[in-house]
N, C-alpha and C positions, 0 to 999 in steps of 0.2 A: 569670951566670944571666940569661936573657932575660926582659924584662918583658912582661906581658900587653899586648895591643894594644887600645886603646879608640878608637872613632871619634867625632869631634865634627863633624857635618855642616855646621853653621853657627855663626856667632859666638854666644858666651854670656858671661855675667858673668865677668869676669877671675878671680874667686875660684875658679871651677871648675878652670881650668887650673892655677892656683897650688896648689890643694889636691891635685891629682893628680900634681904634679911629683915624680918619683922613685918613683912607685908603678905607673906604666904608661908605655907609649909612646903618646902622644896624637897621632892623625892629625887635623890641622885641615883638613878636606876643602876648605873654601872657599878656602884658600890654595894648594892644589895646582894646577899648570898643567894637569894631565890627571886630573880627579877620577874619571871613569869608569874610566880605566886603573888608578888606585889601587885602586878597589873590586874590579876584576877580578883584579889581581895579588895582593891581600891578603885576598881573600874568606874564606879558610880560617884566617886568623890573628886577625881582629877578633872579640873575644869579648863586647864590650859597646858600647853607644852612649850618649853624653851628648847628650840632645836638648833643644834650646832653642826649637823652633818649626817644625822641618822636618816635613813630612808623612811619617809612617812607617806603611806599610800592609803587607799580606801580600806584595805584589810586591817592595817594598823589602827586606823581611827575607829573601825567597827569594834575593836576591843575596848574602846574608851568612849562610851556613848554620851558622857557628860561634857566632853571637851568641846569648847566653842572657839578656841583660839590656838593657833600655832605661830609662835613668834620665832622667826628664822634669823639666824646670825649670818648676814651677808646680803648683798644686793641680788645675787643669783639665787634661785630657789628651785632648781631643776631636780633636786632630790625629794622635793615635796610635791605631791600631786594636788595642786591647788584646785583643779577642776573637781576632783573627787571630794576634796574638802568642802568646796562650796555646795556640792550636791547634798552634803550632810549638814549644812548650816554652820560650817566651821570656817572662820576667817583666818587667812594666812597673812602675816606681815613680813616685811623684809627691812633692810637697813639702807635705803637709798640716800644719796646726798653726802653722807659723812665720809665716804671713801672715794668720791669722784676725783679729787685733786691728786690723791696718792696714786691711784691707778693710771691716771693721765700722765703723771710724771714718769711712772714705770714704762708706759708705752713710748714716751718720747726718748727715754734712756735706751730702750731696746732698739728703737729706730736709729739713733745715733751710733750705737754699737754695731748695728748691722750694716748700715750704709758706708760707714768709715772703717769697718773691719777692726774695731777697737779691741775686742777680746782676742782676736788673732794676733794683733800687734803686741798686746801684753804678753801672750804666750811666747812670742818671738823674743821679746826682751828677757823673760824669765829663763828661756832655754839657752841664753848666753850668745845668741846669734848677733845681736847688735854690738855687744862688747867684743865680739870676734871681728868687728870691722866692716860688717855688711849692713847697710841701712835697710829698714823694712821697705819692701817695694811700694811704689805709689799705688794708692787705691784707684780703681778705674772709674769710680762714681763719686758724686757729691750729693748733698741733700738739697742745696739751693736749686730752685727751678723745677723741682719735681711736682707731680700732681698726685694727691692722696685721695683715694676713695674710701670713705668710712662706711662700713657695713654695720648699721645700727647707730643712728645719730640721736642718742638719748643724752642724758646728763654727762656721762663720761665721754661720749663721742664729741659733744660740744666743747668740753674742756680740752680735749686733744686738738680740735680744730683751732681753738684760741691759742694754743701753744705753738703750733707749727707756722702760723701766719708770719711771725717775725723772721722765720728762716727762709722766706720766699717760696713757701710751698702752697700751692692752690688746693682747694678742697672741693670735692663732690661727694655725694652720698646716695645710698640706697636704703630705704625703709619700705615697710608695707604700704605706706602712703606718704605723700610729700608733706613737708612742714613749712611754716612761714619763716624761712631763713634765707640768707644771702647766697647759699651754696647751691650749685646745680644739682637737681634731682634726676636720678636715673631709675626708670620703672622696673628694670631687671638687673640682677647682679652681673649677668654676663655682659651686658652693655657697659656697666660701670667698669668691670675689669678690663674691657677692651680699651677704654679711654684713659686709664690711670696707670701709674707705675709703682704706686704703693697701695696695698690693700690692707687697711686697718680694721681688724675684726673686734667689734665691741657689742655683738648681738647676744642675747641670752641663749643658753643651751636648751636642751629638751628635744623631744621627738620631731617637732616641726622644723628645727634648724639643723638636725643631724646631717653631716656631710654636705652641707649647703655649698661649701667651698670644695669642689671636686676637681678632677683632672681637666675637665672642660674649662672651668673658671681659671685654673692655673695656666693653662695654655693661652687663654685670652689675655692674661696679665703680661705675658711675654718675657723675653730673655733679660730685660732690664728690671723686671718686676721684683718687688719685695713684699713679703707677707709678714705682718705683725699680728699676733694673736694674744690679747689680754682678756679674752672673754671666757669661752669654754672650749676645751680641746675637741669635744665631739662635733663642733661646727665644721671642722676641717677633716677631710678624708686623709688620715695621717699617712697611709701607704702611698696615696697619690702625691702627697707633698714630698715624701722621701724620693719618689721617682722623679718628680719635677726638679728637685734640687740636684740629684745625682746626674741628670742628663742636661743640666743647665737650661731647662725649659723656663725656669725663673732664675733670678740672680741669687737670692738669699731669703732667709726667713729668721725672724726673731720671735721666740715663743716663751710665754710664761705659763702656758697651760698645755695639757696633753690629753690624748683620747682615753688613756687608761691609767690615770694618776694613782699612785706615785710612780708607776712604771712608765718608762720612756721608750719609745721605739728604738731598738738597739742600733739601727742604721743611722738614726739622727745623731747619735753620740759620735759617729765616725765622720760625719760630714763637716768639712771646714766652713761651709757657707751657711751654717745654722748656729744661731746664738740661742742658748737655752738657759732659762731660769727656773727655779723650783717653786713656781706659783707664789711669788712674793709681791704681787701687785699692790695689795693693801697692807702688807705685813710690816707696819711700824707700830710701836707701842701706843703712840697717841691715837692713831686711826683705829686700831683694834679696840682700844678703850672706848672711843666714841661709838663704835658699832655695838659694843656690849651695852653701853648706856642707852642706846636707842631700843635694843631688845627689852631692857628693863622698863623704859618709858612706855613701850607698847603694852607690856604685861600689866604694869601698874595702872595705866589709863583704863585698860579693859576691866581690871578687878575692881576699880573704884567707880568708874563712870559707865562701864559697859561698852565703851567705844575705843578701839585702838587708833593709833596715830597714822600708820603708814601701811594700809592694806594693799595687797598686790591687785592688779587689774581683775583677776578672776573673782576676787572677794568683795569688790566695791559695792555690788548690789545688795550685799548683806549688811553694809554699814549704814547706808542711808545718807 
């Protein structure tokens, strides 16, 4: 009996290939000497794609008319045109839930580092200034008593809200629509930014959210304001953020994501009031393995039952 054919366009966590072994024929496209030729020869055989970062749009899917599933590695799927996929009858899945706690922990770590200047204090020690007899200056701010505005109160946003409550931080949020939660809802981002002093960004990327946090929002956040972004770099107008940090329009920023990754705006690297991490929000071995396993589960469920487990919103009408 012939196994179904699954395409892996680029390298992924090794647990994906291991989990699919024996359940499908896996084409590792990046290892093929003639990848275009492989796609042309096998276009009518490939029924699913395991996607780890490759841009997959309508034109890509048009090369593979038998594909009915794109299983994406990650909760964000802005590199996959899920709308174009749905128009072609292709379901897109992601990996929600399994990385929520890890990303929320990273967000809290960034917040603590930023508000208490912990990375600056560490550099001060490493530079020998503390040993030279001069204590690190008192930080002008504290976390307790602040008000956090969460942009995107989904699973990760809720996990962050749960974590900050013991720190004496109150929570408000902005979504496209209100949810049945205890936190105050703001119908506009600008209103939210005006009434909080921490803006926590957990909203998906894509064209609809590009530069949603712009100069006007940063000005509304104010001189005590802190921006934390663990979502997508494109949500923030990076040049406007640099200008706001340089002019003290806002107090500081903690960033795990950037607009043109892995490139970082060169001015961010020079600003002492920016804490920068290399997109490590979910980057632990246990979490990445759990994400890989969910990719496998989606593919195997589709290949055996015809129904994947975690379709993205654009695909749910195709699942039934």
